[in-house]
Structures are given as C-alpha cells and as structure tokens.
ZAPATI-885041 format. One record per residue (C-alpha): x, y, z; residue in three letters; residue number from 1. Coordinates in pm, 1 decimal, m for minus. Example, Ala and Ser with C-alpha at 12.3 -4.5 7.8 and 13.67 -1.06 7.14 Angstrom:
residues 2
@east=1230.0 north=m450.0 up=780.0 code=ALA pos=1 .
@east=1367.0 north=m106.0 up=714.0 code=SER pos=2 .
***
This chain:
residues 160
@east=0.0 north=0.0 up=0.0 code=MET pos=1 .
@east=283.2 north=242.6 up=84.3 code=VAL pos=2 .
@east=454.1 north=174.8 up=m251.6 code=ARG pos=3 .
@east=124.4 north=234.8 up=m432.8 code=LEU pos=4 .
@east=91.7 north=571.9 up=m258.9 code=MET pos=5 .
@east=452.5 north=647.1 up=m358.6 code=GLY pos=6 .
@east=373.3 north=555.9 up=m719.9 code=ASP pos=7 .
@east=77.0 north=792.6 up=m726.2 code=HIS pos=8 .
@east=274.9 north=1066.4 up=m555.8 code=LEU pos=9 .
@east=562.0 north=1026.9 up=m800.7 code=SER pos=10 .
@east=323.7 north=1063.3 up=m1095.8 code=LEU pos=11 .
@east=164.9 north=1371.1 up=m940.9 code=VAL pos=12 .
@east=508.2 north=1522.6 up=m877.9 code=LEU pos=13 .
@east=617.4 north=1452.7 up=m1237.0 code=LEU pos=14 .
@east=297.7 north=1618.3 up=m1356.7 code=GLY pos=15 .
@east=366.1 north=1922.7 up=m1140.5 code=VAL pos=16 .
@east=724.4 north=1937.6 up=m1269.7 code=LEU pos=17 .
@east=594.5 north=1917.8 up=m1626.9 code=GLY pos=18 .
@east=355.0 north=2205.7 up=m1564.2 code=LEU pos=19 .
@east=630.8 north=2417.0 up=m1409.9 code=PHE pos=20 .
@east=855.7 north=2345.7 up=m1710.5 code=LEU pos=21 .
@east=580.5 north=2439.9 up=m1955.7 code=LEU pos=22 .
@east=508.6 north=2755.9 up=m1761.8 code=SER pos=23 .
@east=877.3 north=2852.0 up=m1747.5 code=ALA pos=24 .
@east=919.7 north=2799.0 up=m2121.8 code=GLY pos=25 .
@east=613.0 north=3007.0 up=m2204.2 code=ILE pos=26 .
@east=717.9 north=3280.7 up=m1962.9 code=GLU pos=27 .
@east=1067.0 north=3290.9 up=m2116.8 code=ASP pos=28 .
@east=918.8 north=3336.6 up=m2466.1 code=VAL pos=29 .
@east=693.7 north=3618.2 up=m2345.8 code=ARG pos=30 .
@east=927.6 north=3808.9 up=m2113.7 code=THR pos=31 .
@east=1276.8 north=3659.0 up=m2158.3 code=ARG pos=32 .
@east=1272.4 north=3587.8 up=m1785.3 code=GLU pos=33 .
@east=1189.3 north=3288.5 up=m1566.3 code=ILE pos=34 .
@east=1038.3 north=3365.8 up=m1227.1 code=ALA pos=35 .
@east=1256.0 north=3267.4 up=m933.3 code=ASN pos=36 .
@east=957.9 north=3118.4 up=m751.1 code=TRP pos=37 .
@east=907.8 north=2861.4 up=m1028.3 code=LYS pos=38 .
@east=1268.6 north=2749.2 up=m1014.0 code=THR pos=39 .
@east=1260.2 north=2744.2 up=m633.5 code=ALA pos=40 .
@east=943.3 north=2533.0 up=m638.2 code=ALA pos=41 .
@east=1106.8 north=2283.5 up=m876.6 code=ILE pos=42 .
@east=1413.8 north=2258.9 up=m652.4 code=ALA pos=43 .
@east=1213.3 north=2234.8 up=m329.4 code=LEU pos=44 .
@east=990.1 north=1957.6 up=m467.1 code=LEU pos=45 .
@east=1288.9 north=1740.3 up=m561.2 code=ALA pos=46 .
@east=1325.1 north=1583.1 up=m212.7 code=PRO pos=47 .
@east=957.7 north=1478.7 up=m225.3 code=ALA pos=48 .
@east=1033.6 north=1319.9 up=m564.0 code=TRP pos=49 .
@east=1333.0 north=1136.2 up=m419.6 code=TRP pos=50 .
@east=1120.9 north=1005.4 up=m132.3 code=TRP pos=51 .
@east=839.5 north=898.2 up=m366.4 code=SER pos=52 .
@east=1075.5 north=687.0 up=m578.3 code=ILE pos=53 .
@east=1270.5 north=546.3 up=m284.3 code=GLY pos=54 .
@east=1598.8 north=737.1 up=m306.7 code=ILE pos=55 .
@east=1773.2 north=731.6 up=30.0 code=GLY pos=56 .
@east=1983.2 north=1008.9 up=176.8 code=LEU pos=57 .
@east=2307.3 north=819.6 up=122.5 code=TRP pos=58 .
@east=2425.3 north=781.3 up=m142.0 code=PRO pos=59 .
@east=2118.6 north=860.4 up=m355.7 code=GLY pos=60 .
@east=2025.1 north=1212.0 up=m246.2 code=ALA pos=61 .
@east=2392.2 north=1301.3 up=m204.8 code=ALA pos=62 .
@east=2458.0 north=1200.3 up=m566.8 code=ILE pos=63 .
@east=2158.7 north=1401.9 up=m687.8 code=GLN pos=64 .
@east=2280.0 north=1709.1 up=m498.0 code=LEU pos=65 .
@east=2636.8 north=1662.9 up=m621.1 code=GLY pos=66 .
@east=2538.8 north=1627.2 up=m987.0 code=VAL pos=67 .
@east=2305.6 north=1926.9 up=m964.3 code=ALA pos=68 .
@east=2580.7 north=2135.3 up=m800.4 code=ALA pos=69 .
@east=2828.4 north=2047.0 up=m1076.7 code=VAL pos=70 .
@east=2573.5 north=2123.7 up=m1349.1 code=VAL pos=71 .
@east=2479.9 north=2451.6 up=m1182.2 code=PHE pos=72 .
@east=2846.6 north=2551.8 up=m1147.2 code=ALA pos=73 .
@east=2914.9 north=2477.9 up=m1515.2 code=MET pos=74 .
@east=2629.3 north=2697.7 up=m1626.2 code=PHE pos=75 .
@east=2719.2 north=2973.9 up=m1381.4 code=VAL pos=76 .
@east=3035.4 north=2990.4 up=m1590.6 code=GLY pos=77 .
@east=2825.1 north=3031.0 up=m1905.4 code=ALA pos=78 .
@east=2627.2 north=3304.9 up=m1729.7 code=PHE pos=79 .
@east=2948.9 north=3482.4 up=m1627.6 code=ALA pos=80 .
@east=3058.1 north=3481.4 up=m1991.8 code=LEU pos=81 .
@east=2723.6 north=3633.3 up=m2096.3 code=GLY pos=82 .
@east=2620.5 north=3321.1 up=m2283.4 code=MET pos=83 .
@east=2312.5 north=3242.1 up=m2077.7 code=MET pos=84 .
@east=2062.7 north=3413.7 up=m1851.6 code=GLY pos=85 .
@east=2047.0 north=3364.4 up=m1477.6 code=GLY pos=86 .
@east=1696.4 north=3220.7 up=m1487.5 code=GLY pos=87 .
@east=1810.5 north=2958.0 up=m1735.4 code=ASP pos=88 .
@east=2102.8 north=2859.1 up=m1513.2 code=VAL pos=89 .
@east=1880.2 north=2824.7 up=m1206.8 code=LYS pos=90 .
@east=1623.2 north=2621.4 up=m1402.2 code=LEU pos=91 .
@east=1889.4 north=2380.2 up=m1529.9 code=ILE pos=92 .
@east=2027.1 north=2332.8 up=m1177.7 code=GLY pos=93 .
@east=1681.7 north=2273.8 up=m1030.5 code=ALA pos=94 .
@east=1590.8 north=2026.8 up=m1304.9 code=LEU pos=95 .
@east=1916.7 north=1835.3 up=m1248.0 code=ALA pos=96 .
@east=1793.4 north=1760.8 up=m893.8 code=LEU pos=97 .
@east=1517.5 north=1546.0 up=m1044.4 code=TRP pos=98 .
@east=1716.4 north=1341.3 up=m1294.8 code=LEU pos=99 .
@east=1961.7 north=1055.3 up=m1245.1 code=PRO pos=100 .
@east=2316.4 north=1140.9 up=m1360.1 code=PRO pos=101 .
@east=2293.5 north=976.0 up=m1704.8 code=LEU pos=102 .
@east=1949.4 north=1125.6 up=m1767.2 code=ALA pos=103 .
@east=2092.8 north=1465.1 up=m1672.3 code=THR pos=104 .
@east=2365.5 north=1426.9 up=m1935.2 code=VAL pos=105 .
@east=2105.5 north=1322.2 up=m2193.7 code=SER pos=106 .
@east=1886.5 north=1617.9 up=m2098.2 code=MET pos=107 .
@east=2180.4 north=1856.8 up=m2141.3 code=LEU pos=108 .
@east=2255.7 north=1713.7 up=m2486.5 code=ILE pos=109 .
@east=1892.7 north=1746.2 up=m2597.7 code=VAL pos=110 .
@east=1879.7 north=2097.1 up=m2446.1 code=MET pos=111 .
@east=2189.1 north=2196.6 up=m2645.2 code=SER pos=112 .
@east=2049.5 north=2059.4 up=m2970.3 code=LEU pos=113 .
@east=1709.2 north=2223.4 up=m2923.0 code=VAL pos=114 .
@east=1875.2 north=2545.9 up=m2811.0 code=GLY pos=115 .
@east=2098.5 north=2545.1 up=m3118.8 code=GLY pos=116 .
@east=1801.5 north=2488.7 up=m3348.2 code=ALA pos=117 .
@east=1606.0 north=2764.9 up=m3173.5 code=LEU pos=118 .
@east=1901.4 north=3001.5 up=m3206.8 code=THR pos=119 .
@east=1933.0 north=2920.0 up=m3577.4 code=LEU pos=120 .
@east=1563.1 north=2984.8 up=m3637.8 code=VAL pos=121 .
@east=1584.0 north=3315.3 up=m3452.7 code=MET pos=122 .
@east=1895.9 north=3418.7 up=m3648.9 code=LEU pos=123 .
@east=1725.6 north=3341.9 up=m3980.8 code=ILE pos=124 .
@east=1416.4 north=3531.8 up=m3871.0 code=GLU pos=125 .
@east=1626.0 north=3832.9 up=m3764.5 code=ALA pos=126 .
@east=1812.4 north=3830.4 up=m4097.9 code=ARG pos=127 .
@east=1486.1 north=3813.9 up=m4291.6 code=MET pos=128 .
@east=1348.1 north=4109.7 up=m4096.8 code=ARG pos=129 .
@east=1682.1 north=4289.1 up=m4122.1 code=ARG pos=130 .
@east=1652.8 north=4421.3 up=m3770.1 code=THR pos=131 .
@east=2026.7 north=4435.3 up=m3707.4 code=GLY pos=132 .
@east=1963.2 north=4381.7 up=m3335.8 code=ARG pos=133 .
@east=2127.7 north=4108.1 up=m3136.8 code=ALA pos=134 .
@east=1889.5 north=3821.1 up=m3079.8 code=ILE pos=135 .
@east=1790.8 north=3714.6 up=m2731.1 code=GLU pos=136 .
@east=1718.8 north=3341.9 up=m2733.8 code=VAL pos=137 .
@east=1454.3 north=3221.4 up=m2486.8 code=PRO pos=138 .
@east=1667.6 north=2925.7 up=m2377.1 code=TYR pos=139 .
@east=1404.1 north=2832.2 up=m2120.0 code=GLY pos=140 .
@east=1215.9 north=2678.7 up=m2412.1 code=VAL pos=141 .
@east=1505.7 north=2442.0 up=m2486.5 code=ALA pos=142 .
@east=1538.9 north=2357.0 up=m2116.8 code=ILE pos=143 .
@east=1165.5 north=2290.5 up=m2086.6 code=ALA pos=144 .
@east=1155.4 north=2068.2 up=m2396.1 code=ILE pos=145 .
@east=1460.8 north=1870.3 up=m2284.4 code=ALA pos=146 .
@east=1320.0 north=1837.1 up=m1933.0 code=GLY pos=147 .
@east=982.0 north=1720.7 up=m2058.9 code=LEU pos=148 .
@east=1148.4 north=1461.6 up=m2279.6 code=LEU pos=149 .
@east=1362.3 north=1345.3 up=m1986.6 code=ALA pos=150 .
@east=1066.1 north=1296.8 up=m1750.6 code=ILE pos=151 .
@east=845.1 north=1121.2 up=m2003.5 code=ARG pos=152 .
@east=1008.7 north=783.0 up=m1942.1 code=GLU pos=153 .
@east=884.2 north=724.1 up=m1584.5 code=PRO pos=154 .
@east=535.3 north=828.6 up=m1690.5 code=ILE pos=155 .
@east=521.4 north=605.5 up=m1998.8 code=ILE pos=156 .
@east=705.2 north=308.4 up=m1843.7 code=ASN pos=157 .
@east=455.5 north=274.2 up=m1558.9 code=GLN pos=158 .
@east=207.7 north=130.7 up=m1811.7 code=PHE pos=159 .
@east=451.2 north=m129.6 up=m1941.7 code=GLY pos=160 .
***
C-alpha cells in the first residue's frame, strides 16, 4: 500500500514538474525571464520526488545534490561569460535535482540541440526582418523541452 501511494505521488510530482517546465518555457518566450519562484518550487519539490521513488539520503540524495551542483556551477560559468541568462542557469540546476546522472547528461545534450536549433531559427528570422539587433534566445524553451522529454520515461514506463 505504501509503494502504491509512492507511485501515485511520483506521478503527481512529475505532472507538477511538467507544468512548471511548460510555464517557465512560455514565460521565457513572453518576457525573456523565468520567475525565481518557479525554479525554487522545482528545486524544493525534488526531495519529495526522491522520497516517492525510494531514493535514500546516502548515497542517492547526495549524488543528486552533487550532480546538480556540478551542473549549476558549469552553467554559472556560461552566465558569467554572458552566454546564458540567470533564470536559465537556475532552471537547469533545479531540473538536475530530479534526474539521475545519465538522464541529466542526456537532458543537457537534448537541451543543447534544441537550443541550437532555436538560435538558428531566430537568427534566420532576424536576418529576414533585417533588424540588425542582437537576438535574445529564450533558452528556457530548450530547457523545458529537454526536461519534458527526460521525464516522459517514468510516466510512460509505468504502463509497461
């Protein structure tokens, strides 16, 4: 019975994460910002996710925290170089709390590919309009898409 409750809770938490990711992506398109409260909520819900899927404090939660810290630190470097916005960096770090290490790497690869495609589309559009302005890529969209693709597996596999 406890495991069944954990299964339901884990699906609810994945659904909530998915909604937060969708909301962050949409907000980034509209305003080129991602609200801190959304990223904080994603990060603060991660321990409930860990509990719902049976991750213990040691070494499971410690690994999750370590991977997320490394990912966050890498992207803080990108932020410092002006390559990425602060909201994007925080969202990537918060999302890394939810994913196992290999899934985090896969998510980052998908995020990079989607982000590159989005950048290319925006560059072409800017050239066609001949605006001459620097483009500002809503990278939250790439993060949200990669995150949604990464969390789809536990949702789909529960029916298998």
